[in-house]
C-alpha positions as CSV (number, residue, x, y, z in Angstrom):
1,X,122.4,51.4,137.7
2,X,122.4,55.1,136.8
3,X,124.7,57.5,138.4
4,X,123.7,61.2,139.6
5,X,124.5,63.9,137.0
6,X,127.6,65.4,138.2
7,X,128.0,69.0,137.0
8,X,130.6,71.3,138.0
9,X,129.6,74.0,140.6
10,X,130.7,76.7,138.3
11,X,128.7,75.2,135.5
12,X,125.8,74.8,137.7
13,X,126.1,78.3,138.9
14,X,126.4,79.8,135.4
15,X,123.3,77.9,134.2
16,X,121.0,78.1,137.1
17,X,122.3,80.7,139.4
18,X,120.9,84.2,140.4
19,X,122.7,86.1,137.8
20,X,121.9,83.7,135.1
21,X,118.2,83.9,136.4
22,X,118.2,87.7,136.3
23,X,119.6,87.9,132.6
24,X,116.4,86.4,131.1
25,X,112.8,87.7,131.3
26,X,111.6,84.4,132.3
27,X,114.3,83.9,134.9
28,X,113.2,87.4,136.4
29,X,109.5,86.0,136.5
30,X,110.7,82.6,138.4
31,X,112.8,85.1,140.9
32,X,109.8,87.1,141.4
33,X,107.3,84.3,141.9
34,X,109.7,82.9,144.6
35,X,109.8,86.2,146.3
36,X,106.1,86.5,146.0
37,X,105.8,83.3,148.0
38,X,108.1,85.0,150.8
39,X,110.9,82.9,150.4
40,X,114.5,83.8,150.6
41,X,115.6,83.7,147.1
42,X,117.2,80.5,146.1
43,X,117.4,79.9,142.6
44,X,118.9,76.3,142.4
45,X,115.9,74.6,141.5
46,X,115.0,74.5,137.9
47,X,111.8,75.8,136.3
48,X,109.2,73.8,134.3
């Protein structure tokens, strides 16, 4: 039986939070793509 990966909230925010996304060119691209779709920017889901 596999258990869900438990990442601390801080580590999660640091790796896939809004500011982490804004740090890289690819991350900014993800956010702009989500904005283009017309959603309120929630960047919790992973790219690729």
